[in-house]
Backbone atoms as SQL, in Angstrom:
CREATE TABLE atoms (id INTEGER PRIMARY KEY, chain TEXT, resi INTEGER, resn TEXT, atom TEXT, x REAL, y REAL, z REAL);
INSERT INTO atoms VALUES
  (1, 'A', 1, 'MET', 'N', 163.877, 58.701, 94.304),
  (2, 'A', 1, 'MET', 'CA', 163.206, 59.945, 94.391),
  (3, 'A', 1, 'MET', 'C', 163.815, 60.101, 93.477),
  (4, 'A', 2, 'PRO', 'N', 163.712, 60.839, 92.308),
  (5, 'A', 2, 'PRO', 'CA', 164.373, 61.581, 90.959),
  (6, 'A', 2, 'PRO', 'C', 164.470, 63.038, 91.511),
  (7, 'A', 3, 'PRO', 'N', 165.428, 63.644, 90.956),
  (8, 'A', 3, 'PRO', 'CA', 165.539, 65.162, 90.877),
  (9, 'A', 3, 'PRO', 'C', 164.088, 65.868, 90.504),
  (10, 'A', 4, 'PHE', 'N', 163.494, 67.191, 90.739),
  (11, 'A', 4, 'PHE', 'CA', 162.405, 67.835, 90.256),
  (12, 'A', 4, 'PHE', 'C', 162.765, 68.529, 89.168),
  (13, 'A', 5, 'ASN', 'N', 163.907, 68.586, 88.929),
  (14, 'A', 5, 'ASN', 'CA', 163.996, 69.400, 87.254),
  (15, 'A', 5, 'ASN', 'C', 163.886, 68.094, 86.206),
  (16, 'A', 6, 'SER', 'N', 164.018, 66.298, 86.594),
  (17, 'A', 6, 'SER', 'CA', 164.365, 65.426, 85.347),
  (18, 'A', 6, 'SER', 'C', 163.401, 65.023, 84.999),
  (19, 'A', 7, 'PRO', 'N', 163.173, 64.317, 83.653),
  (20, 'A', 7, 'PRO', 'CA', 162.172, 63.924, 82.661),
  (21, 'A', 7, 'PRO', 'C', 161.075, 63.399, 83.660),
  (22, 'A', 8, 'SER', 'N', 161.866, 62.413, 84.251),
  (23, 'A', 8, 'SER', 'CA', 160.992, 61.454, 84.880),
  (24, 'A', 8, 'SER', 'C', 160.519, 61.594, 86.216),
  (25, 'A', 9, 'PHE', 'N', 160.555, 62.815, 86.553),
  (26, 'A', 9, 'PHE', 'CA', 159.630, 63.244, 88.063),
  (27, 'A', 9, 'PHE', 'C', 158.505, 63.899, 86.915),
  (28, 'A', 10, 'LYS', 'N', 157.104, 63.051, 87.408),
  (29, 'A', 10, 'LYS', 'CA', 156.100, 63.577, 87.164),
  (30, 'A', 10, 'LYS', 'C', 154.902, 64.292, 88.507),
  (31, 'A', 11, 'ALA', 'N', 154.826, 65.009, 87.838),
  (32, 'A', 11, 'ALA', 'CA', 154.541, 66.203, 89.575),
  (33, 'A', 11, 'ALA', 'C', 153.073, 65.349, 89.355),
  (34, 'A', 12, 'SER', 'N', 152.210, 65.274, 90.497),
  (35, 'A', 12, 'SER', 'CA', 151.525, 64.825, 91.382),
  (36, 'A', 12, 'SER', 'C', 150.074, 65.780, 90.763),
  (37, 'A', 13, 'GLN', 'N', 149.334, 64.884, 89.861),
  (38, 'A', 13, 'GLN', 'CA', 147.904, 65.892, 89.586),
  (39, 'A', 13, 'GLN', 'C', 146.811, 65.602, 91.064),
  (40, 'A', 14, 'PRO', 'N', 146.044, 66.375, 91.476),
  (41, 'A', 14, 'PRO', 'CA', 145.142, 67.132, 92.003),
  (42, 'A', 14, 'PRO', 'C', 144.193, 66.177, 91.748),
  (43, 'A', 15, 'ARG', 'N', 143.401, 65.605, 92.125),
  (44, 'A', 15, 'ARG', 'CA', 142.008, 64.360, 91.783),
  (45, 'A', 15, 'ARG', 'C', 141.108, 65.323, 92.118),
  (46, 'A', 16, 'THR', 'N', 140.392, 65.443, 90.767),
  (47, 'A', 16, 'THR', 'CA', 139.683, 66.431, 90.661),
  (48, 'A', 16, 'THR', 'C', 138.014, 66.171, 90.689),
  (49, 'A', 17, 'ALA', 'N', 138.024, 65.120, 91.076),
  (50, 'A', 17, 'ALA', 'CA', 136.783, 63.995, 90.991),
  (51, 'A', 17, 'ALA', 'C', 136.788, 65.111, 93.263),
  (52, 'A', 18, 'SER', 'N', 137.846, 64.599, 93.975),
  (53, 'A', 18, 'SER', 'CA', 137.701, 64.983, 95.465),
  (54, 'A', 18, 'SER', 'C', 137.933, 65.985, 95.661),
  (55, 'A', 19, 'MET', 'N', 138.018, 67.055, 94.876),
  (56, 'A', 19, 'MET', 'CA', 138.556, 68.654, 95.416),
  (57, 'A', 19, 'MET', 'C', 137.278, 69.370, 94.456),
  (58, 'A', 20, 'ARG', 'N', 136.312, 68.892, 94.430),
  (59, 'A', 20, 'ARG', 'CA', 135.278, 69.619, 93.968),
  (60, 'A', 20, 'ARG', 'C', 134.417, 69.891, 95.009),
  (61, 'A', 21, 'MET', 'N', 133.772, 71.275, 95.055),
  (62, 'A', 21, 'MET', 'CA', 133.163, 71.238, 95.971),
  (63, 'A', 21, 'MET', 'C', 131.555, 70.957, 95.650),
  (64, 'A', 22, 'SER', 'N', 130.669, 70.734, 96.844),
  (65, 'A', 22, 'SER', 'CA', 129.452, 69.498, 96.962),
  (66, 'A', 22, 'SER', 'C', 128.755, 70.574, 96.144),
  (67, 'A', 23, 'THR', 'N', 127.975, 70.239, 95.313),
  (68, 'A', 23, 'THR', 'CA', 126.341, 70.871, 94.810),
  (69, 'A', 23, 'THR', 'C', 125.975, 70.824, 95.760),
  (70, 'A', 24, 'GLN', 'N', 125.408, 69.908, 96.389),
  (71, 'A', 24, 'GLN', 'CA', 124.456, 69.579, 97.301),
  (72, 'A', 24, 'GLN', 'C', 123.725, 71.012, 97.863),
  (73, 'A', 25, 'LYS', 'N', 122.803, 71.791, 98.205),
  (74, 'A', 25, 'LYS', 'CA', 122.130, 72.635, 98.551),
  (75, 'A', 25, 'LYS', 'C', 122.817, 72.218, 100.872),
  (76, 'A', 26, 'PRO', 'N', 123.319, 73.529, 101.522),
  (77, 'A', 26, 'PRO', 'CA', 123.091, 73.109, 102.266),
  (78, 'A', 26, 'PRO', 'C', 122.513, 73.088, 103.612),
  (79, 'A', 27, 'HIS', 'N', 122.093, 72.232, 104.300),
  (80, 'A', 27, 'HIS', 'CA', 120.537, 71.917, 105.505),
  (81, 'A', 27, 'HIS', 'C', 120.614, 72.754, 106.231),
  (82, 'A', 28, 'ALA', 'N', 119.451, 73.185, 106.474),
  (83, 'A', 28, 'ALA', 'CA', 118.545, 74.131, 107.620),
  (84, 'A', 28, 'ALA', 'C', 119.510, 73.853, 108.805),
  (85, 'A', 29, 'MET', 'N', 119.811, 74.233, 109.834),
  (86, 'A', 29, 'MET', 'CA', 120.056, 74.686, 110.725),
  (87, 'A', 29, 'MET', 'C', 119.209, 74.640, 112.034),
  (88, 'A', 30, 'THR', 'N', 118.548, 74.772, 111.552),
  (89, 'A', 30, 'THR', 'CA', 116.303, 74.705, 112.295),
  (90, 'A', 30, 'THR', 'C', 116.369, 73.290, 112.838),
  (91, 'A', 31, 'GLY', 'N', 116.471, 72.687, 114.190),
  (92, 'A', 31, 'GLY', 'CA', 116.390, 71.236, 114.367),
  (93, 'A', 31, 'GLY', 'C', 117.914, 70.751, 114.255),
  (94, 'A', 32, 'LEU', 'N', 118.860, 70.830, 113.708),
  (95, 'A', 32, 'LEU', 'CA', 119.494, 70.751, 113.907),
  (96, 'A', 32, 'LEU', 'C', 120.745, 70.406, 115.308),
  (97, 'A', 33, 'ILE', 'N', 120.533, 71.106, 116.014),
  (98, 'A', 33, 'ILE', 'CA', 121.359, 71.645, 117.076),
  (99, 'A', 33, 'ILE', 'C', 119.810, 70.927, 118.254),
  (100, 'A', 34, 'ASP', 'N', 119.257, 70.641, 117.850),
  (101, 'A', 34, 'ASP', 'CA', 118.291, 70.246, 119.053),
  (102, 'A', 34, 'ASP', 'C', 118.645, 68.377, 118.934),
  (103, 'A', 35, 'SER', 'N', 118.952, 68.311, 117.692),
  (104, 'A', 35, 'SER', 'CA', 118.801, 66.826, 117.352),
  (105, 'A', 35, 'SER', 'C', 119.777, 66.185, 117.691),
  (106, 'A', 36, 'VAL', 'N', 121.256, 67.182, 117.826),
  (107, 'A', 36, 'VAL', 'CA', 122.268, 66.991, 118.342),
  (108, 'A', 36, 'VAL', 'C', 122.716, 66.821, 120.174),
  (109, 'A', 37, 'ALA', 'N', 121.349, 67.572, 120.221),
  (110, 'A', 37, 'ALA', 'CA', 121.616, 67.816, 122.545),
  (111, 'A', 37, 'ALA', 'C', 120.316, 66.569, 122.306),
  (112, 'A', 38, 'ARG', 'N', 119.446, 66.648, 121.705),
  (113, 'A', 38, 'ARG', 'CA', 118.979, 64.997, 121.879),
  (114, 'A', 38, 'ARG', 'C', 119.657, 63.411, 121.991),
  (115, 'A', 39, 'ASP', 'N', 120.768, 63.239, 120.602),
  (116, 'A', 39, 'ASP', 'CA', 121.696, 62.267, 120.592),
  (117, 'A', 39, 'ASP', 'C', 122.552, 61.962, 121.325),
  (118, 'A', 40, 'LEU', 'N', 122.452, 63.075, 122.250),
  (119, 'A', 40, 'LEU', 'CA', 123.825, 63.423, 122.991),
  (120, 'A', 40, 'LEU', 'C', 123.202, 63.480, 124.750),
  (121, 'A', 41, 'GLY', 'N', 122.033, 63.271, 125.044),
  (122, 'A', 41, 'GLY', 'CA', 121.750, 63.275, 126.063),
  (123, 'A', 41, 'GLY', 'C', 121.286, 64.609, 126.722),
  (124, 'A', 42, 'LEU', 'N', 121.809, 65.699, 126.015),
  (125, 'A', 42, 'LEU', 'CA', 122.156, 66.573, 126.914),
  (126, 'A', 42, 'LEU', 'C', 120.248, 67.468, 127.485),
  (127, 'A', 43, 'GLU', 'N', 119.470, 66.509, 126.560),
  (128, 'A', 43, 'GLU', 'CA', 118.267, 67.381, 126.065),
  (129, 'A', 43, 'GLU', 'C', 117.720, 66.803, 128.303),
  (130, 'A', 44, 'SER', 'N', 117.578, 65.627, 127.903),
  (131, 'A', 44, 'SER', 'CA', 117.526, 64.672, 129.182),
  (132, 'A', 44, 'SER', 'C', 118.519, 65.322, 131.000),
  (133, 'A', 45, 'LEU', 'N', 119.461, 65.304, 130.192),
  (134, 'A', 45, 'LEU', 'CA', 120.674, 66.402, 131.567),
  (135, 'A', 45, 'LEU', 'C', 119.932, 67.474, 131.776),
  (136, 'A', 46, 'ALA', 'N', 119.538, 68.022, 131.544),
  (137, 'A', 46, 'ALA', 'CA', 118.854, 69.610, 131.635),
  (138, 'A', 46, 'ALA', 'C', 117.964, 69.591, 132.152),
  (139, 'A', 47, 'GLN', 'N', 117.617, 68.570, 131.411),
  (140, 'A', 47, 'GLN', 'CA', 115.809, 68.244, 132.658),
  (141, 'A', 47, 'GLN', 'C', 116.082, 67.355, 134.026),
  (142, 'A', 48, 'LYS', 'N', 116.615, 66.853, 134.026),
  (143, 'A', 48, 'LYS', 'CA', 117.586, 66.381, 135.388),
  (144, 'A', 48, 'LYS', 'C', 117.681, 67.470, 136.353),
  (145, 'A', 49, 'LEU', 'N', 118.383, 68.354, 136.315),
  (146, 'A', 49, 'LEU', 'CA', 119.234, 68.740, 136.947),
  (147, 'A', 49, 'LEU', 'C', 118.408, 70.019, 137.723),
  (148, 'A', 50, 'ALA', 'N', 117.565, 70.625, 136.322),
  (149, 'A', 50, 'ALA', 'CA', 116.457, 71.704, 136.746),
  (150, 'A', 50, 'ALA', 'C', 115.407, 70.735, 138.009),
  (151, 'A', 51, 'VAL', 'N', 115.299, 69.368, 138.401),
  (152, 'A', 51, 'VAL', 'CA', 114.778, 68.524, 138.851),
  (153, 'A', 51, 'VAL', 'C', 115.703, 68.585, 140.360),
  (154, 'A', 52, 'LEU', 'N', 116.968, 68.381, 140.253),
  (155, 'A', 52, 'LEU', 'CA', 117.810, 68.894, 141.492),
  (156, 'A', 52, 'LEU', 'C', 118.037, 69.854, 142.023),
  (157, 'A', 53, 'SER', 'N', 118.183, 71.024, 141.187),
  (158, 'A', 53, 'SER', 'CA', 118.280, 72.529, 141.379),
  (159, 'A', 53, 'SER', 'C', 116.410, 72.744, 142.284),
  (160, 'A', 54, 'LEU', 'N', 115.599, 72.508, 142.665),
  (161, 'A', 54, 'LEU', 'CA', 114.194, 72.598, 143.165),
  (162, 'A', 54, 'LEU', 'C', 114.362, 71.770, 144.312),
  (163, 'A', 55, 'TRP', 'N', 115.111, 71.071, 144.382),
  (164, 'A', 55, 'TRP', 'CA', 115.381, 70.293, 146.033),
  (165, 'A', 55, 'TRP', 'C', 115.210, 71.209, 147.173),
  (166, 'A', 56, 'PRO', 'N', 116.462, 72.160, 146.839),
  (167, 'A', 56, 'PRO', 'CA', 116.527, 72.776, 148.552),
  (168, 'A', 56, 'PRO', 'C', 114.908, 73.675, 148.883),
  (169, 'A', 57, 'GLN', 'N', 113.877, 74.531, 147.610),
  (170, 'A', 57, 'GLN', 'CA', 113.097, 74.562, 147.518),
  (171, 'A', 57, 'GLN', 'C', 112.224, 74.005, 148.254),
  (172, 'A', 58, 'ILE', 'N', 111.922, 72.751, 147.426),
  (173, 'A', 58, 'ILE', 'CA', 110.753, 71.764, 148.310),
  (174, 'A', 58, 'ILE', 'C', 111.395, 71.296, 149.245),
  (175, 'A', 59, 'LEU', 'N', 112.107, 71.371, 150.291),
  (176, 'A', 59, 'LEU', 'CA', 112.588, 71.553, 151.753),
  (177, 'A', 59, 'LEU', 'C', 112.609, 71.713, 152.431),
  (178, 'A', 60, 'LYS', 'N', 112.075, 73.105, 152.469),
  (179, 'A', 60, 'LYS', 'CA', 111.752, 73.977, 153.032),
  (180, 'A', 60, 'LYS', 'C', 110.405, 74.341, 152.765),
  (181, 'A', 61, 'HIS', 'N', 109.661, 73.647, 152.019),
  (182, 'A', 61, 'HIS', 'CA', 108.164, 73.478, 151.636),
  (183, 'A', 61, 'HIS', 'C', 107.657, 72.259, 152.787),
  (184, 'A', 62, 'VAL', 'N', 108.720, 71.483, 152.507),
  (185, 'A', 62, 'VAL', 'CA', 107.576, 70.293, 152.809),
  (186, 'A', 62, 'VAL', 'C', 108.235, 69.599, 154.642),
  (187, 'A', 63, 'ALA', 'N', 109.552, 69.759, 154.701),
  (188, 'A', 63, 'ALA', 'CA', 110.654, 68.932, 155.432),
  (189, 'A', 63, 'ALA', 'C', 111.454, 69.923, 155.727),
  (190, 'A', 64, 'PRO', 'N', 112.036, 70.914, 156.554),
  (191, 'A', 64, 'PRO', 'CA', 112.410, 71.810, 156.414),
  (192, 'A', 64, 'PRO', 'C', 113.650, 71.274, 157.349),
  (193, 'A', 65, 'GLU', 'N', 113.248, 70.325, 157.915),
  (194, 'A', 65, 'GLU', 'CA', 114.283, 69.951, 159.174),
  (195, 'A', 65, 'GLU', 'C', 115.341, 68.602, 158.008),
  (196, 'A', 66, 'PHE', 'N', 115.321, 68.506, 156.860),
  (197, 'A', 66, 'PHE', 'CA', 116.376, 68.225, 156.134),
  (198, 'A', 66, 'PHE', 'C', 117.238, 68.622, 155.571),
  (199, 'A', 67, 'ILE', 'N', 116.967, 70.336, 155.577),
  (200, 'A', 67, 'ILE', 'CA', 118.085, 71.204, 154.569),
  (201, 'A', 67, 'ILE', 'C', 119.037, 71.166, 155.279),
  (202, 'A', 68, 'ASP', 'N', 119.796, 70.663, 155.831),
  (203, 'A', 68, 'ASP', 'CA', 121.165, 70.781, 156.400),
  (204, 'A', 68, 'ASP', 'C', 121.775, 69.253, 156.505),
  (205, 'A', 69, 'VAL', 'N', 120.814, 68.427, 155.906),
  (206, 'A', 69, 'VAL', 'CA', 122.011, 67.109, 156.238),
  (207, 'A', 69, 'VAL', 'C', 121.297, 66.101, 154.847),
  (208, 'A', 70, 'THR', 'N', 120.820, 66.655, 154.351),
  (209, 'A', 70, 'THR', 'CA', 120.177, 65.911, 153.020),
  (210, 'A', 70, 'THR', 'C', 120.688, 66.627, 151.631),
  (211, 'A', 71, 'GLN', 'N', 121.310, 65.748, 150.936),
  (212, 'A', 71, 'GLN', 'CA', 121.445, 67.066, 149.177),
  (213, 'A', 71, 'GLN', 'C', 121.205, 65.904, 147.847),
  (214, 'A', 72, 'ALA', 'N', 120.200, 66.308, 146.799),
  (215, 'A', 72, 'ALA', 'CA', 119.623, 65.680, 145.896),
  (216, 'A', 72, 'ALA', 'C', 121.142, 65.019, 145.071),
  (217, 'A', 73, 'LEU', 'N', 121.401, 63.995, 144.502),
  (218, 'A', 73, 'LEU', 'CA', 122.461, 63.432, 144.311),
  (219, 'A', 73, 'LEU', 'C', 122.246, 63.549, 142.599),
  (220, 'A', 74, 'GLY', 'N', 121.101, 63.099, 142.400),
  (221, 'A', 74, 'GLY', 'CA', 120.418, 62.090, 140.763),
  (222, 'A', 74, 'GLY', 'C', 119.638, 62.516, 140.689),
  (223, 'A', 75, 'ILE', 'N', 118.995, 62.005, 139.622),
  (224, 'A', 75, 'ILE', 'CA', 117.666, 61.318, 139.141),
  (225, 'A', 75, 'ILE', 'C', 118.369, 58.967, 138.418),
  (226, 'A', 76, 'ILE', 'N', 117.444, 58.412, 138.894),
  (227, 'A', 76, 'ILE', 'CA', 117.710, 57.611, 138.942),
  (228, 'A', 76, 'ILE', 'C', 116.532, 56.687, 138.249),
  (229, 'A', 77, 'ARG', 'N', 117.052, 56.430, 136.411),
  (230, 'A', 77, 'ARG', 'CA', 115.555, 55.879, 135.809),
  (231, 'A', 77, 'ARG', 'C', 116.468, 53.804, 135.544),
  (232, 'A', 78, 'ARG', 'N', 114.870, 53.483, 136.366),
  (233, 'A', 78, 'ARG', 'CA', 115.151, 52.121, 136.356),
  (234, 'A', 78, 'ARG', 'C', 114.615, 51.420, 134.421),
  (235, 'A', 79, 'ALA', 'N', 114.636, 50.665, 134.318),
  (236, 'A', 79, 'ALA', 'CA', 114.152, 49.559, 132.882),
  (237, 'A', 79, 'ALA', 'C', 113.391, 49.756, 132.675),
  (238, 'A', 80, 'ASN', 'N', 112.506, 49.880, 133.263),
  (239, 'A', 80, 'ASN', 'CA', 110.831, 49.899, 133.611),
  (240, 'A', 80, 'ASN', 'C', 110.623, 51.924, 132.658),
  (241, 'A', 81, 'GLY', 'N', 111.075, 52.895, 133.407),
  (242, 'A', 81, 'GLY', 'CA', 111.293, 53.518, 132.471),
  (243, 'A', 81, 'GLY', 'C', 110.788, 54.669, 133.617),
  (244, 'A', 82, 'GLU', 'N', 110.578, 54.533, 135.295),
  (245, 'A', 82, 'GLU', 'CA', 110.001, 54.813, 136.457),
  (246, 'A', 82, 'GLU', 'C', 111.154, 55.699, 136.553),
  (247, 'A', 83, 'GLN', 'N', 110.938, 56.493, 137.250),
  (248, 'A', 83, 'GLN', 'CA', 112.013, 57.412, 137.505),
  (249, 'A', 83, 'GLN', 'C', 111.982, 58.172, 139.294),
  (250, 'A', 84, 'PHE', 'N', 113.468, 57.780, 140.047),
  (251, 'A', 84, 'PHE', 'CA', 113.546, 58.390, 140.991),
  (252, 'A', 84, 'PHE', 'C', 114.748, 59.811, 141.416),
  (253, 'A', 85, 'ILE', 'N', 114.328, 60.677, 142.631),
  (254, 'A', 85, 'ILE', 'CA', 115.050, 60.920, 142.663),
  (255, 'A', 85, 'ILE', 'C', 116.213, 60.434, 143.839),
  (256, 'A', 86, 'HIS', 'N', 117.037, 60.734, 144.020),
  (257, 'A', 86, 'HIS', 'CA', 118.190, 60.099, 144.765),
  (258, 'A', 86, 'HIS', 'C', 118.859, 61.093, 145.294),
  (259, 'A', 87, 'VAL', 'N', 118.331, 60.525, 146.985),
  (260, 'A', 87, 'VAL', 'CA', 118.769, 61.864, 147.905),
  (261, 'A', 87, 'VAL', 'C', 119.462, 61.091, 148.703),
  (262, 'A', 88, 'ALA', 'N', 121.005, 61.628, 149.160),
  (263, 'A', 88, 'ALA', 'CA', 121.725, 61.375, 149.848),
  (264, 'A', 88, 'ALA', 'C', 121.540, 62.193, 151.344),
  (265, 'A', 89, 'ALA', 'N', 121.408, 61.645, 152.744),
  (266, 'A', 89, 'ALA', 'CA', 121.504, 61.687, 154.033),
  (267, 'A', 89, 'ALA', 'C', 122.621, 62.161, 154.991),
  (268, 'A', 90, 'THR', 'N', 122.646, 62.202, 155.528),
  (269, 'A', 90, 'THR', 'CA', 123.935, 62.142, 156.070),
  (270, 'A', 90, 'THR', 'C', 124.043, 61.016, 157.818),
  (271, 'A', 91, 'ASP', 'N', 122.641, 60.553, 157.836),
  (272, 'A', 91, 'ASP', 'CA', 122.606, 59.317, 158.893),
  (273, 'A', 91, 'ASP', 'C', 121.841, 58.334, 158.550),
  (274, 'A', 92, 'ALA', 'N', 121.357, 56.926, 159.320),
  (275, 'A', 92, 'ALA', 'CA', 119.837, 56.006, 158.910),
  (276, 'A', 92, 'ALA', 'C', 119.467, 56.771, 159.427),
  (277, 'A', 93, 'ALA', 'N', 119.246, 56.945, 160.836),
  (278, 'A', 93, 'ALA', 'CA', 117.966, 57.595, 161.133),
  (279, 'A', 93, 'ALA', 'C', 116.932, 58.420, 160.290),
  (280, 'A', 94, 'THR', 'N', 117.922, 59.875, 159.362),
  (281, 'A', 94, 'THR', 'CA', 117.657, 60.484, 158.199),
  (282, 'A', 94, 'THR', 'C', 117.140, 59.856, 157.310),
  (283, 'A', 95, 'ALA', 'N', 117.490, 59.337, 156.655),
  (284, 'A', 95, 'ALA', 'CA', 117.302, 58.405, 155.138),
  (285, 'A', 95, 'ALA', 'C', 116.028, 58.077, 156.236),
  (286, 'A', 96, 'THR', 'N', 116.178, 57.304, 157.082),
  (287, 'A', 96, 'THR', 'CA', 114.674, 56.110, 157.410),
  (288, 'A', 96, 'THR', 'C', 114.173, 57.504, 157.350),
  (289, 'A', 97, 'ALA', 'N', 113.673, 58.442, 157.847),
  (290, 'A', 97, 'ALA', 'CA', 113.006, 59.415, 158.057),
  (291, 'A', 97, 'ALA', 'C', 112.241, 60.405, 156.746),
  (292, 'A', 98, 'MET', 'N', 113.130, 60.464, 156.137),
  (293, 'A', 98, 'MET', 'CA', 112.608, 60.877, 154.711),
  (294, 'A', 98, 'MET', 'C', 111.817, 59.803, 154.143),
  (295, 'A', 99, 'SER', 'N', 112.379, 58.639, 154.179),
  (296, 'A', 99, 'SER', 'CA', 111.248, 57.864, 153.543),
  (297, 'A', 99, 'SER', 'C', 109.695, 57.948, 154.099),
  (298, 'A', 100, 'PHE', 'N', 109.608, 58.582, 154.804),
  (299, 'A', 100, 'PHE', 'CA', 107.862, 58.743, 155.750),
  (300, 'A', 100, 'PHE', 'C', 107.389, 60.119, 154.884),
  (301, 'A', 101, 'TYR', 'N', 107.962, 61.034, 154.083),
  (302, 'A', 101, 'TYR', 'CA', 108.341, 61.928, 153.589),
  (303, 'A', 101, 'TYR', 'C', 107.994, 61.818, 152.149),
  (304, 'A', 102, 'GLY', 'N', 107.950, 60.146, 151.642),
  (305, 'A', 102, 'GLY', 'CA', 108.647, 60.796, 150.067),
  (306, 'A', 102, 'GLY', 'C', 107.209, 60.666, 149.613),
  (307, 'A', 103, 'ASN', 'N', 106.124, 60.747, 149.439),
  (308, 'A', 103, 'ASN', 'CA', 104.881, 60.999, 148.915),
  (309, 'A', 103, 'ASN', 'C', 104.796, 62.798, 149.274),
  (310, 'A', 104, 'ALA', 'N', 105.109, 62.970, 150.039),
  (311, 'A', 104, 'ALA', 'CA', 105.055, 64.774, 150.070),
  (312, 'A', 104, 'ALA', 'C', 106.405, 65.221, 148.759),
  (313, 'A', 105, 'PHE', 'N', 107.524, 64.617, 149.573),
  (314, 'A', 105, 'PHE', 'CA', 108.028, 65.080, 148.082),
  (315, 'A', 105, 'PHE', 'C', 108.056, 64.698, 146.657),
  (316, 'A', 106, 'ARG', 'N', 107.424, 63.322, 146.015),
  (317, 'A', 106, 'ARG', 'CA', 107.147, 63.245, 144.880),
  (318, 'A', 106, 'ARG', 'C', 105.942, 64.564, 144.739),
  (319, 'A', 107, 'ASP', 'N', 105.052, 64.350, 145.155),
  (320, 'A', 107, 'ASP', 'CA', 104.167, 65.535, 144.884),
  (321, 'A', 107, 'ASP', 'C', 104.510, 66.749, 144.937),
  (322, 'A', 108, 'ALA', 'N', 105.395, 67.259, 145.501),
  (323, 'A', 108, 'ALA', 'CA', 105.642, 68.445, 145.308),
  (324, 'A', 108, 'ALA', 'C', 106.443, 68.767, 144.595),
  (325, 'A', 109, 'LEU', 'N', 107.513, 67.574, 143.822),
  (326, 'A', 109, 'LEU', 'CA', 108.127, 67.946, 142.628),
  (327, 'A', 109, 'LEU', 'C', 107.628, 67.416, 141.517),
  (328, 'A', 110, 'ASN', 'N', 106.615, 66.645, 141.696),
  (329, 'A', 110, 'ASN', 'CA', 105.936, 66.718, 140.249),
  (330, 'A', 110, 'ASN', 'C', 104.912, 67.464, 140.013),
  (331, 'A', 111, 'ALA', 'N', 104.900, 68.733, 140.975),
  (332, 'A', 111, 'ALA', 'CA', 104.134, 69.791, 140.730),
  (333, 'A', 111, 'ALA', 'C', 104.872, 70.729, 139.759),
  (334, 'A', 112, 'PHE', 'N', 106.114, 70.135, 139.640),
  (335, 'A', 112, 'PHE', 'CA', 107.476, 70.832, 138.527),
  (336, 'A', 112, 'PHE', 'C', 107.278, 70.189, 137.327),
  (337, 'A', 113, 'ALA', 'N', 106.807, 68.713, 137.257),
  (338, 'A', 113, 'ALA', 'CA', 107.066, 68.013, 136.091),
  (339, 'A', 113, 'ALA', 'C', 106.372, 69.270, 134.662),
  (340, 'A', 114, 'PRO', 'N', 105.464, 70.151, 134.663),
  (341, 'A', 114, 'PRO', 'CA', 105.602, 69.989, 132.959),
  (342, 'A', 114, 'PRO', 'C', 106.410, 71.502, 132.948),
  (343, 'A', 115, 'GLN', 'N', 106.783, 71.525, 133.726),
  (344, 'A', 115, 'GLN', 'CA', 108.289, 72.724, 133.403),
  (345, 'A', 115, 'GLN', 'C', 109.429, 71.660, 133.508),
  (346, 'A', 116, 'THR', 'N', 109.313, 70.793, 134.140),
  (347, 'A', 116, 'THR', 'CA', 110.818, 70.290, 133.654),
  (348, 'A', 116, 'THR', 'C', 110.760, 69.020, 132.989),
  (349, 'A', 117, 'GLY', 'N', 109.514, 68.327, 132.797),
  (350, 'A', 117, 'GLY', 'CA', 109.622, 67.120, 131.485),
  (351, 'A', 117, 'GLY', 'C', 110.198, 66.091, 132.512),
  (352, 'A', 118, 'VAL', 'N', 110.166, 66.290, 133.813),
  (353, 'A', 118, 'VAL', 'CA', 110.075, 64.900, 134.446),
  (354, 'A', 118, 'VAL', 'C', 108.898, 64.479, 135.558),
  (355, 'A', 119, 'THR', 'N', 108.696, 63.455, 135.251),
  (356, 'A', 119, 'THR', 'CA', 108.024, 62.786, 136.551),
  (357, 'A', 119, 'THR', 'C', 108.364, 61.534, 137.473),
  (358, 'A', 120, 'LEU', 'N', 108.111, 61.719, 138.347),
  (359, 'A', 120, 'LEU', 'CA', 108.491, 61.167, 139.883),
  (360, 'A', 120, 'LEU', 'C', 107.925, 60.251, 140.675),
  (361, 'A', 121, 'VAL', 'N', 108.507, 58.931, 140.737),
  (362, 'A', 121, 'VAL', 'CA', 107.749, 58.017, 141.278),
  (363, 'A', 121, 'VAL', 'C', 107.526, 58.289, 142.674),
  (364, 'A', 122, 'GLY', 'N', 109.129, 58.154, 142.803),
  (365, 'A', 122, 'GLY', 'CA', 109.419, 58.925, 144.731),
  (366, 'A', 122, 'GLY', 'C', 111.343, 58.894, 145.176),
  (367, 'A', 123, 'ILE', 'N', 111.340, 58.451, 146.221),
  (368, 'A', 123, 'ILE', 'CA', 112.381, 59.265, 146.569),
  (369, 'A', 123, 'ILE', 'C', 112.992, 58.419, 146.426),
  (370, 'A', 124, 'LEU', 'N', 115.237, 58.377, 146.595),
  (371, 'A', 124, 'LEU', 'CA', 115.402, 56.646, 147.184),
  (372, 'A', 124, 'LEU', 'C', 116.534, 57.353, 147.710),
  (373, 'A', 125, 'PRO', 'N', 116.941, 57.498, 149.707),
  (374, 'A', 125, 'PRO', 'CA', 117.306, 58.077, 150.164),
  (375, 'A', 125, 'PRO', 'C', 118.918, 56.897, 150.567),
  (376, 'A', 126, 'VAL', 'N', 120.066, 58.037, 149.974),
  (377, 'A', 126, 'VAL', 'CA', 120.853, 56.933, 151.295),
  (378, 'A', 126, 'VAL', 'C', 121.798, 57.813, 151.739),
  (379, 'A', 127, 'VAL', 'N', 122.701, 56.664, 152.503),
  (380, 'A', 127, 'VAL', 'CA', 123.681, 57.139, 153.463),
  (381, 'A', 127, 'VAL', 'C', 125.102, 57.475, 153.014),
  (382, 'A', 128, 'ARG', 'N', 125.015, 58.991, 153.562),
  (383, 'A', 128, 'ARG', 'CA', 126.355, 58.572, 152.908),
  (384, 'A', 128, 'ARG', 'C', 127.185, 60.088, 153.840),
  (385, 'A', 129, 'PRO', 'N', 127.506, 60.035, 154.351),
  (386, 'A', 129, 'PRO', 'CA', 127.889, 61.103, 155.110),
  (387, 'A', 129, 'PRO', 'C', 129.206, 61.823, 155.805),
  (388, 'A', 130, 'GLY', 'N', 130.094, 61.197, 154.506),
  (389, 'A', 130, 'GLY', 'CA', 131.303, 62.343, 154.071),
  (390, 'A', 130, 'GLY', 'C', 131.094, 62.765, 153.192),
  (391, 'A', 131, 'LEU', 'N', 129.731, 62.952, 152.792),
  (392, 'A', 131, 'LEU', 'CA', 129.338, 64.205, 151.804),
  (393, 'A', 131, 'LEU', 'C', 128.772, 65.264, 151.829),
  (394, 'A', 132, 'PHE', 'N', 128.771, 66.053, 153.779),
  (395, 'A', 132, 'PHE', 'CA', 128.671, 66.958, 153.926),
  (396, 'A', 132, 'PHE', 'C', 129.722, 67.147, 154.697);
């Protein structure tokens, strides 16, 4: 590279086209955050968390004997769009007994569907003894 003060040294000229400020008006932020949240799946995540947080309350009213032996794990959405609450049980007997309360659990959780935005078809119990 030639020395700075030599005649062959050419200072690079800034590109004026890329340095110009955009003349477009800024977009309104209204709706942008909602759109980004929807694209990231945060909207559905918040809905699912709302349903999961209801599990202890539902147990108190439907089947209090399951309070210490079950835990809501998540919402499962099947390819056909049906949604189920996935619930862990300490043992197979508890998981089987929970299936008899399936409709009662579903109905109690769906009573909150206007607030949560989630409508469930039923429960899917699974045995997870180490979870408790």
